[in-house]
C-alpha positions as CSV (number, residue, x, y, z in Angstrom):
1,X,82.8,-29.0,47.5
2,X,81.1,-28.6,51.2
3,X,78.3,-31.3,49.9
4,X,80.9,-34.3,48.6
5,X,81.9,-37.1,49.9
6,X,85.4,-35.6,51.6
7,X,83.3,-32.2,52.4
8,X,82.9,-30.4,56.0
9,X,79.2,-32.1,56.1
10,X,80.3,-35.5,55.5
11,X,83.6,-34.9,58.1
12,X,80.6,-33.4,60.8
13,X,78.4,-37.3,60.3
14,X,82.0,-39.2,60.7
15,X,82.9,-37.3,63.7
16,X,79.7,-38.1,65.4
17,X,80.2,-41.8,64.2
18,X,77.5,-41.9,61.8
19,X,77.8,-42.5,57.9
20,X,77.5,-39.7,55.7
21,X,74.6,-39.6,53.1
22,X,75.0,-39.4,49.5
23,X,74.7,-35.7,49.5
24,X,75.5,-34.3,45.7
25,X,74.0,-35.3,42.6
26,X,70.5,-35.1,44.1
27,X,67.3,-32.9,44.6
28,X,68.7,-32.3,48.0
29,X,71.9,-30.7,47.1
30,X,70.5,-28.5,44.2
31,X,67.6,-27.5,46.8
32,X,70.4,-26.5,49.2
33,X,72.5,-24.8,45.9
34,X,69.8,-22.8,45.2
35,X,68.5,-21.7,47.9
36,X,72.4,-20.1,49.0
37,X,72.4,-18.6,45.4
38,X,68.6,-17.3,45.4
39,X,68.9,-15.8,49.1
40,X,70.5,-12.8,48.6
41,X,67.8,-11.7,45.5
42,X,64.9,-12.2,48.1
43,X,66.7,-10.5,51.0
44,X,67.8,-7.7,49.1
45,X,64.0,-6.3,48.2
46,X,62.9,-7.5,51.7
47,X,65.1,-5.4,53.3
48,X,64.5,-2.4,51.0
49,X,60.9,-2.5,52.0
50,X,61.6,-3.1,56.1
51,X,64.0,-0.4,56.1
52,X,61.2,1.7,54.4
53,X,58.8,1.0,57.7
54,X,58.5,3.8,60.7
55,X,60.8,2.9,64.0
56,X,57.8,4.7,65.5
57,X,54.6,2.0,64.7
58,X,55.9,-0.5,66.5
59,X,56.3,1.5,70.0
60,X,53.3,3.3,69.3
61,X,51.3,-0.5,69.1
62,X,52.7,-1.8,72.4
63,X,51.9,1.6,73.9
64,X,48.6,0.9,72.6
65,X,48.7,-3.1,74.4
66,X,49.9,-5.3,71.6
67,X,52.3,-7.9,72.1
68,X,55.3,-8.8,70.3
69,X,53.7,-11.3,68.0
70,X,51.0,-8.6,67.3
71,X,53.3,-6.1,66.2
72,X,55.1,-8.2,63.9
73,X,52.0,-10.2,62.3
74,X,49.8,-7.0,62.3
75,X,52.4,-3.8,61.8
76,X,55.8,-5.8,59.9
77,X,54.1,-8.5,58.1
78,X,51.7,-5.8,56.2
79,X,54.1,-3.2,55.4
80,X,56.4,-6.0,54.7
81,X,54.3,-7.5,51.9
82,X,55.3,-5.1,48.5
83,X,59.4,-6.4,49.3
84,X,58.2,-10.3,49.9
85,X,56.2,-10.1,47.0
86,X,58.7,-8.4,44.4
87,X,61.2,-10.9,46.3
88,X,59.2,-13.8,45.2
89,X,58.5,-13.0,41.7
90,X,62.7,-12.6,41.8
91,X,63.1,-15.5,42.9
92,X,60.9,-17.5,40.6
93,X,62.3,-16.0,37.5
94,X,65.7,-16.4,38.1
95,X,64.8,-19.9,39.6
96,X,62.9,-21.5,37.1
97,X,65.4,-20.5,34.6
98,X,68.4,-21.8,36.4
99,X,71.0,-23.6,34.1
100,X,74.7,-23.9,36.0
101,X,73.7,-24.4,39.9
102,X,71.5,-27.2,39.0
103,X,73.7,-28.7,36.7
104,X,76.9,-28.3,39.1
105,X,75.1,-29.9,42.1
106,X,72.5,-32.5,40.0
107,X,74.8,-33.7,37.6
108,X,73.3,-35.9,35.2
109,X,70.3,-37.7,37.4
110,X,68.7,-34.4,38.1
111,X,67.0,-32.9,35.0
112,X,65.3,-29.4,35.8
113,X,63.8,-28.0,32.6
114,X,66.2,-25.8,31.4
115,X,69.4,-28.8,32.0
116,X,67.2,-31.3,29.9
117,X,66.1,-28.5,27.2
118,X,70.2,-28.1,27.2
119,X,70.9,-32.0,27.2
120,X,68.0,-32.4,24.3
121,X,70.0,-30.0,22.1
122,X,73.6,-31.1,22.8
123,X,73.8,-34.9,23.8
124,X,70.6,-36.5,21.9
125,X,70.5,-34.0,19.2
126,X,66.6,-33.6,18.9
127,X,66.4,-30.1,18.6
128,X,63.1,-30.2,17.9
129,X,61.9,-32.0,21.1
130,X,64.7,-29.7,22.7
131,X,62.9,-26.6,20.7
132,X,59.3,-27.9,22.0
133,X,60.1,-28.2,25.8
134,X,61.8,-24.7,26.0
135,X,58.3,-22.9,24.1
136,X,56.6,-24.7,27.3
137,X,58.7,-23.5,29.8
138,X,58.9,-20.1,28.1
139,X,55.1,-19.9,28.1
140,X,54.4,-21.5,31.9
141,X,57.1,-18.8,32.9
142,X,55.0,-15.7,30.8
143,X,51.9,-17.3,32.1
144,X,52.5,-17.7,36.4
145,X,54.4,-14.3,35.8
146,X,51.4,-12.4,34.5
147,X,49.0,-14.0,36.8
148,X,51.3,-12.8,39.8
149,X,51.5,-9.7,38.1
150,X,47.8,-9.1,37.9
151,X,47.5,-10.5,41.8
152,X,49.9,-7.8,42.9
153,X,47.4,-5.3,42.1
154,X,44.9,-4.0,44.6
155,X,41.3,-2.7,43.7
156,X,41.0,-0.4,41.2
157,X,43.6,-1.1,39.1
158,X,45.7,0.8,41.8
159,X,49.5,-1.5,42.2
160,X,50.5,-2.7,45.9
161,X,53.8,-1.0,45.4
162,X,52.4,2.3,44.8
């Protein structure tokens, strides 16, 4: 396991003469694992959005005197915004409901909501409390997703993705 005490990251620390920090069963391990798992779900919509940008726009802007950073911030970022928004919604939805990655990398010390619901229902057998936490998780996720979807709509009800 790369984050374990005998993994390549620990070997790199030992190679330069440092003690390897504990990188498993903590918040850092969960964040690294979640980024690793969810990165593809962000990249795919973003690549689709970047693929639809007309390649002649950047040379045209540079011909009119725009710098490389100006082309990036005024052409590429606004035109790739639908892919960024779609990817972030996908990643949020998958991350808020993820169970396996935090359970493996975080262990019993890192309790995210899905893992907490699971432990309450199976370990302590407190089914009403687990159901209440699960219901709160679903309600908060639904409200945040609905607010996000409303923010994605442009003026006059026109969708950003249209």
